[in-house]
Jmol script that loads the backbone (N, CA, C; Angstrom):
load data "model"
ATOM      1  N   MET A   1     171.727  47.519 143.219  1.00  0.00           N
ATOM      2  CA  MET A   1     172.368  46.274 142.816  1.00  0.00           C
ATOM      3  C   MET A   1     171.304  45.253 142.432  1.00  0.00           C
ATOM      4  N   GLN A   2     171.510  44.595 141.291  1.00  0.00           N
ATOM      5  CA  GLN A   2     170.563  43.587 140.852  1.00  0.00           C
ATOM      6  C   GLN A   2     170.932  42.231 141.427  1.00  0.00           C
ATOM      7  N   THR A   3     169.916  41.537 141.878  1.00  0.00           N
ATOM      8  CA  THR A   3     170.127  40.165 142.324  1.00  0.00           C
ATOM      9  C   THR A   3     169.644  39.234 141.227  1.00  0.00           C
ATOM     10  N   GLU A   4     170.002  37.970 141.330  1.00  0.00           N
ATOM     11  CA  GLU A   4     169.613  37.003 140.303  1.00  0.00           C
ATOM     12  C   GLU A   4     168.109  36.931 140.148  1.00  0.00           C
ATOM     13  N   THR A   5     167.357  37.188 141.220  1.00  0.00           N
ATOM     14  CA  THR A   5     165.911  37.065 141.157  1.00  0.00           C
ATOM     15  C   THR A   5     165.266  38.155 140.310  1.00  0.00           C
ATOM     16  N   ASN A   6     165.922  39.304 140.122  1.00  0.00           N
ATOM     17  CA  ASN A   6     165.299  40.333 139.288  1.00  0.00           C
ATOM     18  C   ASN A   6     166.023  40.535 137.964  1.00  0.00           C
ATOM     19  N   LEU A   7     166.889  39.602 137.615  1.00  0.00           N
ATOM     20  CA  LEU A   7     167.517  39.625 136.296  1.00  0.00           C
ATOM     21  C   LEU A   7     166.616  38.906 135.299  1.00  0.00           C
ATOM     22  N   THR A   8     166.641  39.348 134.061  1.00  0.00           N
ATOM     23  CA  THR A   8     165.887  38.650 133.015  1.00  0.00           C
ATOM     24  C   THR A   8     166.606  37.354 132.651  1.00  0.00           C
ATOM     25  N   HIS A   9     165.893  36.474 131.990  1.00  0.00           N
ATOM     26  CA  HIS A   9     166.534  35.254 131.486  1.00  0.00           C
ATOM     27  C   HIS A   9     167.673  35.627 130.532  1.00  0.00           C
ATOM     28  N   TYR A  10     167.476  36.680 129.764  1.00  0.00           N
ATOM     29  CA  TYR A  10     168.494  37.157 128.821  1.00  0.00           C
ATOM     30  C   TYR A  10     169.774  37.537 129.564  1.00  0.00           C
ATOM     31  N   GLN A  11     169.621  38.238 130.666  1.00  0.00           N
ATOM     32  CA  GLN A  11     170.790  38.620 131.459  1.00  0.00           C
ATOM     33  C   GLN A  11     171.403  37.400 132.137  1.00  0.00           C
ATOM     34  N   ARG A  12     170.547  36.531 132.671  1.00  0.00           N
ATOM     35  CA  ARG A  12     171.042  35.353 133.379  1.00  0.00           C
ATOM     36  C   ARG A  12     171.798  34.395 132.460  1.00  0.00           C
ATOM     37  N   ILE A  13     171.354  34.275 131.202  1.00  0.00           N
ATOM     38  CA  ILE A  13     172.025  33.342 130.286  1.00  0.00           C
ATOM     39  C   ILE A  13     173.355  33.899 129.808  1.00  0.00           C
ATOM     40  N   GLY A  14     173.497  35.223 129.807  1.00  0.00           N
ATOM     41  CA  GLY A  14     174.754  35.827 129.375  1.00  0.00           C
ATOM     42  C   GLY A  14     174.630  36.699 128.141  1.00  0.00           C
ATOM     43  N   GLY A  15     173.393  37.110 127.807  1.00  0.00           N
ATOM     44  CA  GLY A  15     173.201  38.044 126.711  1.00  0.00           C
ATOM     45  C   GLY A  15     173.215  37.401 125.333  1.00  0.00           C
ATOM     46  N   ALA A  16     173.414  38.262 124.333  1.00  0.00           N
ATOM     47  CA  ALA A  16     173.287  37.872 122.928  1.00  0.00           C
ATOM     48  C   ALA A  16     174.191  36.705 122.547  1.00  0.00           C
ATOM     49  N   GLU A  17     175.423  36.735 122.995  1.00  0.00           N
ATOM     50  CA  GLU A  17     176.373  35.686 122.602  1.00  0.00           C
ATOM     51  C   GLU A  17     175.883  34.307 123.046  1.00  0.00           C
ATOM     52  N   LYS A  18     175.394  34.225 124.280  1.00  0.00           N
ATOM     53  CA  LYS A  18     174.928  32.934 124.799  1.00  0.00           C
ATOM     54  C   LYS A  18     173.628  32.499 124.148  1.00  0.00           C
ATOM     55  N   VAL A  19     172.740  33.455 123.866  1.00  0.00           N
ATOM     56  CA  VAL A  19     171.494  33.105 123.178  1.00  0.00           C
ATOM     57  C   VAL A  19     171.825  32.568 121.792  1.00  0.00           C
ATOM     58  N   ARG A  20     172.734  33.227 121.110  1.00  0.00           N
ATOM     59  CA  ARG A  20     173.134  32.771 119.770  1.00  0.00           C
ATOM     60  C   ARG A  20     173.758  31.378 119.848  1.00  0.00           C
ATOM     61  N   THR A  21     174.569  31.121 120.856  1.00  0.00           N
ATOM     62  CA  THR A  21     175.178  29.805 121.039  1.00  0.00           C
ATOM     63  C   THR A  21     174.106  28.743 121.263  1.00  0.00           C
ATOM     64  N   LEU A  22     173.113  29.059 122.092  1.00  0.00           N
ATOM     65  CA  LEU A  22     172.019  28.122 122.360  1.00  0.00           C
ATOM     66  C   LEU A  22     171.268  27.793 121.076  1.00  0.00           C
ATOM     67  N   VAL A  23     170.927  28.816 120.311  1.00  0.00           N
ATOM     68  CA  VAL A  23     170.173  28.622 119.071  1.00  0.00           C
ATOM     69  C   VAL A  23     170.994  27.822 118.060  1.00  0.00           C
ATOM     70  N   HIS A  24     172.259  28.157 117.937  1.00  0.00           N
ATOM     71  CA  HIS A  24     173.114  27.442 116.991  1.00  0.00           C
ATOM     72  C   HIS A  24     173.205  25.959 117.366  1.00  0.00           C
ATOM     73  N   ARG A  25     173.392  25.695 118.650  1.00  0.00           N
ATOM     74  CA  ARG A  25     173.491  24.302 119.087  1.00  0.00           C
ATOM     75  C   ARG A  25     172.168  23.566 118.899  1.00  0.00           C
ATOM     76  N   PHE A  26     171.060  24.249 119.157  1.00  0.00           N
ATOM     77  CA  PHE A  26     169.738  23.666 118.951  1.00  0.00           C
ATOM     78  C   PHE A  26     169.591  23.166 117.515  1.00  0.00           C
ATOM     79  N   TYR A  27     169.947  23.995 116.548  1.00  0.00           N
ATOM     80  CA  TYR A  27     169.805  23.593 115.150  1.00  0.00           C
ATOM     81  C   TYR A  27     170.841  22.539 114.743  1.00  0.00           C
ATOM     82  N   GLN A  28     172.013  22.562 115.344  1.00  0.00           N
ATOM     83  CA  GLN A  28     172.980  21.493 115.077  1.00  0.00           C
ATOM     84  C   GLN A  28     172.410  20.158 115.538  1.00  0.00           C
ATOM     85  N   ILE A  29     171.843  20.157 116.727  1.00  0.00           N
ATOM     86  CA  ILE A  29     171.263  18.923 117.271  1.00  0.00           C
ATOM     87  C   ILE A  29     170.116  18.454 116.387  1.00  0.00           C
ATOM     88  N   MET A  30     169.254  19.384 115.966  1.00  0.00           N
ATOM     89  CA  MET A  30     168.144  19.025 115.078  1.00  0.00           C
ATOM     90  C   MET A  30     168.665  18.382 113.794  1.00  0.00           C
ATOM     91  N   ASP A  31     169.770  18.894 113.311  1.00  0.00           N
ATOM     92  CA  ASP A  31     170.362  18.382 112.079  1.00  0.00           C
ATOM     93  C   ASP A  31     171.011  17.006 112.281  1.00  0.00           C
ATOM     94  N   GLU A  32     171.467  16.720 113.483  1.00  0.00           N
ATOM     95  CA  GLU A  32     172.222  15.497 113.773  1.00  0.00           C
ATOM     96  C   GLU A  32     171.366  14.326 114.241  1.00  0.00           C
ATOM     97  N   LEU A  33     170.319  14.602 114.993  1.00  0.00           N
ATOM     98  CA  LEU A  33     169.553  13.533 115.631  1.00  0.00           C
ATOM     99  C   LEU A  33     168.541  12.906 114.687  1.00  0.00           C
ATOM    100  N   PRO A  34     168.640  11.617 114.452  1.00  0.00           N
ATOM    101  CA  PRO A  34     167.624  10.947 113.632  1.00  0.00           C
ATOM    102  C   PRO A  34     166.223  11.098 114.238  1.00  0.00           C
ATOM    103  N   GLU A  35     166.148  11.189 115.561  1.00  0.00           N
ATOM    104  CA  GLU A  35     164.856  11.321 116.249  1.00  0.00           C
ATOM    105  C   GLU A  35     164.152  12.636 115.924  1.00  0.00           C
ATOM    106  N   SER A  36     164.883  13.599 115.388  1.00  0.00           N
ATOM    107  CA  SER A  36     164.277  14.903 115.089  1.00  0.00           C
ATOM    108  C   SER A  36     163.993  15.079 113.598  1.00  0.00           C
ATOM    109  N   TYR A  37     164.023  13.990 112.849  1.00  0.00           N
ATOM    110  CA  TYR A  37     163.815  14.070 111.399  1.00  0.00           C
ATOM    111  C   TYR A  37     162.489  14.747 111.048  1.00  0.00           C
ATOM    112  N   GLY A  38     161.456  14.467 111.820  1.00  0.00           N
ATOM    113  CA  GLY A  38     160.135  15.025 111.532  1.00  0.00           C
ATOM    114  C   GLY A  38     160.126  16.543 111.515  1.00  0.00           C
ATOM    115  N   ILE A  39     160.787  17.162 112.465  1.00  0.00           N
ATOM    116  CA  ILE A  39     160.807  18.628 112.466  1.00  0.00           C
ATOM    117  C   ILE A  39     161.901  19.175 111.559  1.00  0.00           C
ATOM    118  N   ARG A  40     162.968  18.417 111.387  1.00  0.00           N
ATOM    119  CA  ARG A  40     164.041  18.900 110.505  1.00  0.00           C
ATOM    120  C   ARG A  40     163.540  19.069 109.082  1.00  0.00           C
ATOM    121  N   LYS A  41     162.703  18.150 108.618  1.00  0.00           N
ATOM    122  CA  LYS A  41     162.217  18.222 107.237  1.00  0.00           C
ATOM    123  C   LYS A  41     161.236  19.373 107.024  1.00  0.00           C
ATOM    124  N   MET A  42     160.772  20.013 108.109  1.00  0.00           N
ATOM    125  CA  MET A  42     159.911  21.190 108.002  1.00  0.00           C
ATOM    126  C   MET A  42     160.712  22.449 107.683  1.00  0.00           C
ATOM    127  N   HIS A  43     162.017  22.355 107.818  1.00  0.00           N
ATOM    128  CA  HIS A  43     162.903  23.506 107.631  1.00  0.00           C
ATOM    129  C   HIS A  43     163.599  23.435 106.273  1.00  0.00           C
ATOM    130  N   ALA A  44     164.072  24.582 105.835  1.00  0.00           N
ATOM    131  CA  ALA A  44     164.866  24.639 104.603  1.00  0.00           C
ATOM    132  C   ALA A  44     166.165  23.873 104.812  1.00  0.00           C
ATOM    133  N   GLU A  45     166.784  23.475 103.722  1.00  0.00           N
ATOM    134  CA  GLU A  45     168.062  22.760 103.824  1.00  0.00           C
ATOM    135  C   GLU A  45     169.084  23.596 104.583  1.00  0.00           C
ATOM    136  N   ASP A  46     169.159  24.877 104.254  1.00  0.00           N
ATOM    137  CA  ASP A  46     170.051  25.809 104.944  1.00  0.00           C
ATOM    138  C   ASP A  46     169.293  26.382 106.141  1.00  0.00           C
ATOM    139  N   LEU A  47     169.791  26.123 107.323  1.00  0.00           N
ATOM    140  CA  LEU A  47     169.102  26.527 108.552  1.00  0.00           C
ATOM    141  C   LEU A  47     169.420  27.958 109.002  1.00  0.00           C
ATOM    142  N   GLN A  48     170.246  28.680 108.251  1.00  0.00           N
ATOM    143  CA  GLN A  48     170.694  29.998 108.704  1.00  0.00           C
ATOM    144  C   GLN A  48     169.538  30.968 108.945  1.00  0.00           C
ATOM    145  N   ASN A  49     168.558  31.003 108.051  1.00  0.00           N
ATOM    146  CA  ASN A  49     167.427  31.913 108.221  1.00  0.00           C
ATOM    147  C   ASN A  49     166.622  31.547 109.470  1.00  0.00           C
ATOM    148  N   SER A  50     166.385  30.263 109.674  1.00  0.00           N
ATOM    149  CA  SER A  50     165.663  29.808 110.869  1.00  0.00           C
ATOM    150  C   SER A  50     166.449  30.156 112.124  1.00  0.00           C
ATOM    151  N   GLU A  51     167.749  29.942 112.066  1.00  0.00           N
ATOM    152  CA  GLU A  51     168.612  30.241 113.209  1.00  0.00           C
ATOM    153  C   GLU A  51     168.564  31.732 113.546  1.00  0.00           C
ATOM    154  N   ASP A  52     168.635  32.564 112.530  1.00  0.00           N
ATOM    155  CA  ASP A  52     168.607  34.009 112.733  1.00  0.00           C
ATOM    156  C   ASP A  52     167.277  34.451 113.344  1.00  0.00           C
ATOM    157  N   LYS A  53     166.171  33.923 112.826  1.00  0.00           N
ATOM    158  CA  LYS A  53     164.855  34.303 113.342  1.00  0.00           C
ATOM    159  C   LYS A  53     164.660  33.829 114.778  1.00  0.00           C
ATOM    160  N   LEU A  54     165.086  32.602 115.085  1.00  0.00           N
ATOM    161  CA  LEU A  54     164.921  32.102 116.451  1.00  0.00           C
ATOM    162  C   LEU A  54     165.789  32.912 117.412  1.00  0.00           C
ATOM    163  N   PHE A  55     167.001  33.253 117.005  1.00  0.00           N
ATOM    164  CA  PHE A  55     167.856  34.099 117.845  1.00  0.00           C
ATOM    165  C   PHE A  55     167.159  35.426 118.145  1.00  0.00           C
ATOM    166  N   LYS A  56     166.629  36.064 117.121  1.00  0.00           N
ATOM    167  CA  LYS A  56     165.970  37.362 117.314  1.00  0.00           C
ATOM    168  C   LYS A  56     164.737  37.223 118.196  1.00  0.00           C
ATOM    169  N   PHE A  57     163.962  36.163 117.973  1.00  0.00           N
ATOM    170  CA  PHE A  57     162.787  35.944 118.811  1.00  0.00           C
ATOM    171  C   PHE A  57     163.184  35.710 120.265  1.00  0.00           C
ATOM    172  N   LEU A  58     164.130  34.792 120.482  1.00  0.00           N
ATOM    173  CA  LEU A  58     164.509  34.457 121.852  1.00  0.00           C
ATOM    174  C   LEU A  58     165.144  35.634 122.583  1.00  0.00           C
ATOM    175  N   SER A  59     165.824  36.494 121.872  1.00  0.00           N
ATOM    176  CA  SER A  59     166.399  37.682 122.520  1.00  0.00           C
ATOM    177  C   SER A  59     165.309  38.465 123.239  1.00  0.00           C
ATOM    178  N   GLY A  60     164.221  38.745 122.545  1.00  0.00           N
ATOM    179  CA  GLY A  60     163.122  39.490 123.156  1.00  0.00           C
ATOM    180  C   GLY A  60     162.338  38.663 124.147  1.00  0.00           C
ATOM    181  N   TRP A  61     162.085  37.402 123.809  1.00  0.00           N
ATOM    182  CA  TRP A  61     161.307  36.509 124.674  1.00  0.00           C
ATOM    183  C   TRP A  61     161.981  36.323 126.032  1.00  0.00           C
ATOM    184  N   MET A  62     163.309  36.350 126.041  1.00  0.00           N
ATOM    185  CA  MET A  62     164.062  36.187 127.286  1.00  0.00           C
ATOM    186  C   MET A  62     164.258  37.507 128.032  1.00  0.00           C
ATOM    187  N   GLY A  63     163.759  38.597 127.465  1.00  0.00           N
ATOM    188  CA  GLY A  63     163.864  39.876 128.165  1.00  0.00           C
ATOM    189  C   GLY A  63     164.955  40.790 127.657  1.00  0.00           C
ATOM    190  N   GLY A  64     165.552  40.456 126.536  1.00  0.00           N
ATOM    191  CA  GLY A  64     166.583  41.298 125.931  1.00  0.00           C
ATOM    192  C   GLY A  64     165.983  42.163 124.830  1.00  0.00           C
ATOM    193  N   PRO A  65     166.807  42.616 123.913  1.00  0.00           N
ATOM    194  CA  PRO A  65     166.322  43.477 122.826  1.00  0.00           C
ATOM    195  C   PRO A  65     165.253  42.781 121.987  1.00  0.00           C
ATOM    196  N   GLN A  66     164.233  43.527 121.609  1.00  0.00           N
ATOM    197  CA  GLN A  66     163.111  43.003 120.832  1.00  0.00           C
ATOM    198  C   GLN A  66     163.459  42.975 119.341  1.00  0.00           C
ATOM    199  N   LEU A  67     164.486  42.233 118.985  1.00  0.00           N
ATOM    200  CA  LEU A  67     165.001  42.208 117.623  1.00  0.00           C
ATOM    201  C   LEU A  67     163.986  41.667 116.622  1.00  0.00           C
ATOM    202  N   PHE A  68     163.267  40.637 116.992  1.00  0.00           N
ATOM    203  CA  PHE A  68     162.290  40.038 116.080  1.00  0.00           C
ATOM    204  C   PHE A  68     161.174  41.036 115.785  1.00  0.00           C
ATOM    205  N   ILE A  69     160.634  41.637 116.828  1.00  0.00           N
ATOM    206  CA  ILE A  69     159.538  42.597 116.668  1.00  0.00           C
ATOM    207  C   ILE A  69     159.986  43.785 115.824  1.00  0.00           C
ATOM    208  N   GLN A  70     161.205  44.258 116.046  1.00  0.00           N
ATOM    209  CA  GLN A  70     161.722  45.387 115.280  1.00  0.00           C
ATOM    210  C   GLN A  70     161.776  45.071 113.788  1.00  0.00           C
ATOM    211  N   GLU A  71     162.097  43.846 113.448  1.00  0.00           N
ATOM    212  CA  GLU A  71     162.256  43.478 112.044  1.00  0.00           C
ATOM    213  C   GLU A  71     160.995  42.905 111.402  1.00  0.00           C
ATOM    214  N   TYR A  72     160.240  42.113 112.158  1.00  0.00           N
ATOM    215  CA  TYR A  72     159.122  41.376 111.570  1.00  0.00           C
ATOM    216  C   TYR A  72     157.757  41.725 112.155  1.00  0.00           C
ATOM    217  N   GLY A  73     157.714  42.508 113.216  1.00  0.00           N
ATOM    218  CA  GLY A  73     156.457  42.789 113.892  1.00  0.00           C
ATOM    219  C   GLY A  73     156.175  41.745 114.961  1.00  0.00           C
ATOM    220  N   HIS A  74     154.948  41.745 115.463  1.00  0.00           N
ATOM    221  CA  HIS A  74     154.561  40.816 116.525  1.00  0.00           C
ATOM    222  C   HIS A  74     154.824  39.384 116.077  1.00  0.00           C
ATOM    223  N   PRO A  75     155.378  38.553 116.964  1.00  0.00           N
ATOM    224  CA  PRO A  75     155.728  37.180 116.566  1.00  0.00           C
ATOM    225  C   PRO A  75     154.549  36.329 116.097  1.00  0.00           C
ATOM    226  N   MET A  76     153.391  36.475 116.699  1.00  0.00           N
ATOM    227  CA  MET A  76     152.229  35.655 116.324  1.00  0.00           C
ATOM    228  C   MET A  76     152.670  34.214 116.066  1.00  0.00           C
ATOM    229  N   LEU A  77     153.321  33.628 117.038  1.00  0.00           N
ATOM    230  CA  LEU A  77     153.949  32.315 116.868  1.00  0.00           C
ATOM    231  C   LEU A  77     153.004  31.260 116.314  1.00  0.00           C
ATOM    232  N   ARG A  78     151.864  31.148 116.909  1.00  0.00           N
ATOM    233  CA  ARG A  78     150.948  30.091 116.474  1.00  0.00           C
ATOM    234  C   ARG A  78     150.538  30.306 115.018  1.00  0.00           C
ATOM    235  N   ARG A  79     150.225  31.534 114.658  1.00  0.00           N
ATOM    236  CA  ARG A  79     149.816  31.823 113.278  1.00  0.00           C
ATOM    237  C   ARG A  79     150.958  31.538 112.304  1.00  0.00           C
ATOM    238  N   ARG A  80     152.178  31.926 112.669  1.00  0.00           N
ATOM    239  CA  ARG A  80     153.325  31.707 111.780  1.00  0.00           C
ATOM    240  C   ARG A  80     153.618  30.215 111.574  1.00  0.00           C
ATOM    241  N   HIS A  81     153.194  29.392 112.529  1.00  0.00           N
ATOM    242  CA  HIS A  81     153.463  27.958 112.442  1.00  0.00           C
ATOM    243  C   HIS A  81     152.279  27.145 111.911  1.00  0.00           C
ATOM    244  N   LEU A  82     151.152  27.790 111.633  1.00  0.00           N
ATOM    245  CA  LEU A  82     149.974  27.057 111.145  1.00  0.00           C
ATOM    246  C   LEU A  82     150.211  26.277 109.854  1.00  0.00           C
ATOM    247  N   PRO A  83     151.066  26.745 108.938  1.00  0.00           N
ATOM    248  CA  PRO A  83     151.292  25.949 107.724  1.00  0.00           C
ATOM    249  C   PRO A  83     151.951  24.592 107.987  1.00  0.00           C
ATOM    250  N   PHE A  84     152.452  24.389 109.185  1.00  0.00           N
ATOM    251  CA  PHE A  84     153.148  23.148 109.522  1.00  0.00           C
ATOM    252  C   PHE A  84     152.273  22.301 110.441  1.00  0.00           C
ATOM    253  N   ALA A  85     152.195  21.016 110.155  1.00  0.00           N
ATOM    254  CA  ALA A  85     151.444  20.095 111.014  1.00  0.00           C
ATOM    255  C   ALA A  85     152.277  19.824 112.259  1.00  0.00           C
ATOM    256  N   ILE A  86     151.820  20.360 113.387  1.00  0.00           N
ATOM    257  CA  ILE A  86     152.558  20.212 114.635  1.00  0.00           C
ATOM    258  C   ILE A  86     151.664  19.494 115.641  1.00  0.00           C
ATOM    259  N   GLY A  87     152.039  18.278 115.937  1.00  0.00           N
ATOM    260  CA  GLY A  87     151.326  17.479 116.928  1.00  0.00           C
ATOM    261  C   GLY A  87     152.243  17.164 118.094  1.00  0.00           C
ATOM    262  N   ASN A  88     151.874  16.181 118.860  1.00  0.00           N
ATOM    263  CA  ASN A  88     152.690  15.792 120.016  1.00  0.00           C
ATOM    264  C   ASN A  88     154.086  15.345 119.599  1.00  0.00           C
ATOM    265  N   ALA A  89     154.184  14.597 118.503  1.00  0.00           N
ATOM    266  CA  ALA A  89     155.494  14.085 118.070  1.00  0.00           C
ATOM    267  C   ALA A  89     156.429  15.235 117.701  1.00  0.00           C
ATOM    268  N   GLU A  90     155.918  16.219 116.975  1.00  0.00           N
ATOM    269  CA  GLU A  90     156.753  17.362 116.568  1.00  0.00           C
ATOM    270  C   GLU A  90     157.133  18.209 117.780  1.00  0.00           C
ATOM    271  N   ARG A  91     156.172  18.413 118.679  1.00  0.00           N
ATOM    272  CA  ARG A  91     156.476  19.139 119.918  1.00  0.00           C
ATOM    273  C   ARG A  91     157.584  18.425 120.688  1.00  0.00           C
ATOM    274  N   ASP A  92     157.452  17.124 120.810  1.00  0.00           N
ATOM    275  CA  ASP A  92     158.430  16.353 121.578  1.00  0.00           C
ATOM    276  C   ASP A  92     159.806  16.357 120.904  1.00  0.00           C
ATOM    277  N   GLN A  93     159.851  16.305 119.581  1.00  0.00           N
ATOM    278  CA  GLN A  93     161.132  16.372 118.869  1.00  0.00           C
ATOM    279  C   GLN A  93     161.790  17.729 119.097  1.00  0.00           C
ATOM    280  N   TRP A  94     160.993  18.803 119.019  1.00  0.00           N
ATOM    281  CA  TRP A  94     161.523  20.150 119.240  1.00  0.00           C
ATOM    282  C   TRP A  94     162.097  20.257 120.656  1.00  0.00           C
ATOM    283  N   MET A  95     161.334  19.751 121.628  1.00  0.00           N
ATOM    284  CA  MET A  95     161.780  19.816 123.021  1.00  0.00           C
ATOM    285  C   MET A  95     163.017  18.952 123.259  1.00  0.00           C
ATOM    286  N   LEU A  96     163.115  17.813 122.601  1.00  0.00           N
ATOM    287  CA  LEU A  96     164.304  16.979 122.718  1.00  0.00           C
ATOM    288  C   LEU A  96     165.541  17.770 122.306  1.00  0.00           C
ATOM    289  N   CYS A  97     165.449  18.434 121.162  1.00  0.00           N
ATOM    290  CA  CYS A  97     166.581  19.229 120.669  1.00  0.00           C
ATOM    291  C   CYS A  97     166.886  20.401 121.607  1.00  0.00           C
ATOM    292  N   MET A  98     165.841  21.094 122.035  1.00  0.00           N
ATOM    293  CA  MET A  98     166.068  22.264 122.894  1.00  0.00           C
ATOM    294  C   MET A  98     166.605  21.844 124.259  1.00  0.00           C
ATOM    295  N   ASN A  99     166.076  20.779 124.826  1.00  0.00           N
ATOM    296  CA  ASN A  99     166.575  20.340 126.130  1.00  0.00           C
ATOM    297  C   ASN A  99     168.038  19.914 126.056  1.00  0.00           C
ATOM    298  N   LYS A 100     168.426  19.250 124.967  1.00  0.00           N
ATOM    299  CA  LYS A 100     169.833  18.878 124.801  1.00  0.00           C
ATOM    300  C   LYS A 100     170.698  20.130 124.662  1.00  0.00           C
ATOM    301  N   ALA A 101     170.236  21.108 123.898  1.00  0.00           N
ATOM    302  CA  ALA A 101     170.986  22.351 123.737  1.00  0.00           C
ATOM    303  C   ALA A 101     171.093  23.091 125.068  1.00  0.00           C
ATOM    304  N   LEU A 102     170.005  23.152 125.818  1.00  0.00           N
ATOM    305  CA  LEU A 102     170.036  23.806 127.134  1.00  0.00           C
ATOM    306  C   LEU A 102     171.053  23.116 128.038  1.00  0.00           C
ATOM    307  N   GLN A 103     171.039  21.783 128.030  1.00  0.00           N
ATOM    308  CA  GLN A 103     171.953  21.018 128.878  1.00  0.00           C
ATOM    309  C   GLN A 103     173.411  21.332 128.540  1.00  0.00           C
ATOM    310  N   GLU A 104     173.698  21.500 127.278  1.00  0.00           N
ATOM    311  CA  GLU A 104     175.078  21.737 126.842  1.00  0.00           C
ATOM    312  C   GLU A 104     175.520  23.197 127.000  1.00  0.00           C
ATOM    313  N   VAL A 105     174.598  24.131 126.879  1.00  0.00           N
ATOM    314  CA  VAL A 105     174.972  25.541 126.790  1.00  0.00           C
ATOM    315  C   VAL A 105     174.759  26.314 128.096  1.00  0.00           C
ATOM    316  N   VAL A 106     173.723  25.977 128.842  1.00  0.00           N
ATOM    317  CA  VAL A 106     173.359  26.758 130.036  1.00  0.00           C
ATOM    318  C   VAL A 106     173.911  26.078 131.283  1.00  0.00           C
ATOM    319  N   GLU A 107     174.891  26.718 131.897  1.00  0.00           N
ATOM    320  CA  GLU A 107     175.542  26.143 133.079  1.00  0.00           C
ATOM    321  C   GLU A 107     174.666  26.233 134.325  1.00  0.00           C
ATOM    322  N   ASP A 108     173.915  27.301 134.457  1.00  0.00           N
ATOM    323  CA  ASP A 108     173.079  27.576 135.634  1.00  0.00           C
ATOM    324  C   ASP A 108     171.878  26.626 135.635  1.00  0.00           C
ATOM    325  N   GLU A 109     171.875  25.688 136.574  1.00  0.00           N
ATOM    326  CA  GLU A 109     170.836  24.660 136.615  1.00  0.00           C
ATOM    327  C   GLU A 109     169.446  25.251 136.820  1.00  0.00           C
ATOM    328  N   ALA A 110     169.321  26.244 137.685  1.00  0.00           N
ATOM    329  CA  ALA A 110     168.014  26.863 137.931  1.00  0.00           C
ATOM    330  C   ALA A 110     167.502  27.559 136.664  1.00  0.00           C
ATOM    331  N   LEU A 111     168.369  28.249 135.981  1.00  0.00           N
ATOM    332  CA  LEU A 111     167.983  28.907 134.731  1.00  0.00           C
ATOM    333  C   LEU A 111     167.613  27.876 133.681  1.00  0.00           C
ATOM    334  N   ARG A 112     168.387  26.813 133.596  1.00  0.00           N
ATOM    335  CA  ARG A 112     168.114  25.742 132.634  1.00  0.00           C
ATOM    336  C   ARG A 112     166.710  25.175 132.870  1.00  0.00           C
ATOM    337  N   LYS A 113     166.354  24.944 134.125  1.00  0.00           N
ATOM    338  CA  LYS A 113     165.024  24.420 134.458  1.00  0.00           C
ATOM    339  C   LYS A 113     163.937  25.434 134.136  1.00  0.00           C
ATOM    340  N   ASP A 114     164.179  26.708 134.469  1.00  0.00           N
ATOM    341  CA  ASP A 114     163.201  27.766 134.162  1.00  0.00           C
ATOM    342  C   ASP A 114     162.947  27.840 132.655  1.00  0.00           C
ATOM    343  N   LEU A 115     164.016  27.824 131.883  1.00  0.00           N
ATOM    344  CA  LEU A 115     163.875  27.912 130.433  1.00  0.00           C
ATOM    345  C   LEU A 115     163.195  26.674 129.858  1.00  0.00           C
ATOM    346  N   ALA A 116     163.555  25.506 130.350  1.00  0.00           N
ATOM    347  CA  ALA A 116     162.938  24.264 129.857  1.00  0.00           C
ATOM    348  C   ALA A 116     161.434  24.281 130.116  1.00  0.00           C
ATOM    349  N   THR A 117     161.026  24.752 131.277  1.00  0.00           N
ATOM    350  CA  THR A 117     159.602  24.846 131.603  1.00  0.00           C
ATOM    351  C   THR A 117     158.900  25.841 130.690  1.00  0.00           C
ATOM    352  N   ALA A 118     159.521  26.995 130.480  1.00  0.00           N
ATOM    353  CA  ALA A 118     158.937  28.018 129.611  1.00  0.00           C
ATOM    354  C   ALA A 118     158.857  27.518 128.165  1.00  0.00           C
ATOM    355  N   PHE A 119     159.920  26.886 127.676  1.00  0.00           N
ATOM    356  CA  PHE A 119     159.913  26.340 126.318  1.00  0.00           C
ATOM    357  C   PHE A 119     158.833  25.273 126.164  1.00  0.00           C
ATOM    358  N   ALA A 120     158.662  24.451 127.170  1.00  0.00           N
ATOM    359  CA  ALA A 120     157.642  23.393 127.097  1.00  0.00           C
ATOM    360  C   ALA A 120     156.248  23.994 126.944  1.00  0.00           C
ATOM    361  N   GLY A 121     155.988  25.085 127.648  1.00  0.00           N
ATOM    362  CA  GLY A 121     154.694  25.744 127.526  1.00  0.00           C
ATOM    363  C   GLY A 121     154.461  26.288 126.128  1.00  0.00           C
ATOM    364  N   VAL A 122     155.480  26.914 125.569  1.00  0.00           N
ATOM    365  CA  VAL A 122     155.367  27.458 124.207  1.00  0.00           C
ATOM    366  C   VAL A 122     155.224  26.325 123.194  1.00  0.00           C
ATOM    367  N   ALA A 123     156.044  25.293 123.337  1.00  0.00           N
ATOM    368  CA  ALA A 123     156.000  24.168 122.403  1.00  0.00           C
ATOM    369  C   ALA A 123     154.635  23.498 122.441  1.00  0.00           C
ATOM    370  N   ASP A 124     154.065  23.371 123.623  1.00  0.00           N
ATOM    371  CA  ASP A 124     152.745  22.754 123.754  1.00  0.00           C
ATOM    372  C   ASP A 124     151.688  23.621 123.074  1.00  0.00           C
ATOM    373  N   HIS A 125     151.810  24.922 123.213  1.00  0.00           N
ATOM    374  CA  HIS A 125     150.872  25.864 122.609  1.00  0.00           C
ATOM    375  C   HIS A 125     150.933  25.842 121.077  1.00  0.00           C
ATOM    376  N   MET A 126     152.060  25.456 120.521  1.00  0.00           N
ATOM    377  CA  MET A 126     152.249  25.473 119.066  1.00  0.00           C
ATOM    378  C   MET A 126     151.528  24.319 118.368  1.00  0.00           C
ATOM    379  N   ARG A 127     151.085  23.316 119.127  1.00  0.00           N
ATOM    380  CA  ARG A 127     150.413  22.172 118.510  1.00  0.00           C
ATOM    381  C   ARG A 127     149.144  22.632 117.795  1.00  0.00           C
ATOM    382  N   ASN A 128     148.978  22.147 116.581  1.00  0.00           N
ATOM    383  CA  ASN A 128     147.784  22.473 115.810  1.00  0.00           C
ATOM    384  C   ASN A 128     147.128  21.219 115.228  1.00  0.00           C
ATOM    385  N   GLN A 129     147.576  20.070 115.658  1.00  0.00           N
ATOM    386  CA  GLN A 129     147.026  18.795 115.192  1.00  0.00           C
ATOM    387  C   GLN A 129     146.459  18.028 116.365  1.00  0.00           C
TER     388      GLN A 129
END
end "model"
wireframe off; spacefill off
backbone 0.3
color backbone group
């Protein structure tokens, strides 16, 4: 029997459907919040491709199927983001959107905190300015 302590984040969040919901809400928030204009303008007008890639990445990153790797190879996140100027402001805008999405989508408070901490580490690592 699996206990919550040995479940992956992917299992704890509720699998593919919940990850997709989180990603979709994240991009909706990015599209809606004036405070996220800086990162929104880095994306194409149609966010579907970004949404699909983030869903595939997060599936594997959270311990589920390695969909991104299967389709695109190793994520190399920092390298893939080098064409974009990412400083503290962009990191903070990204985290604002993700934290709001986590708050709305993830009911489990402990999981929400774990994910927010993990996302903050990745977002901080993405800075290149």
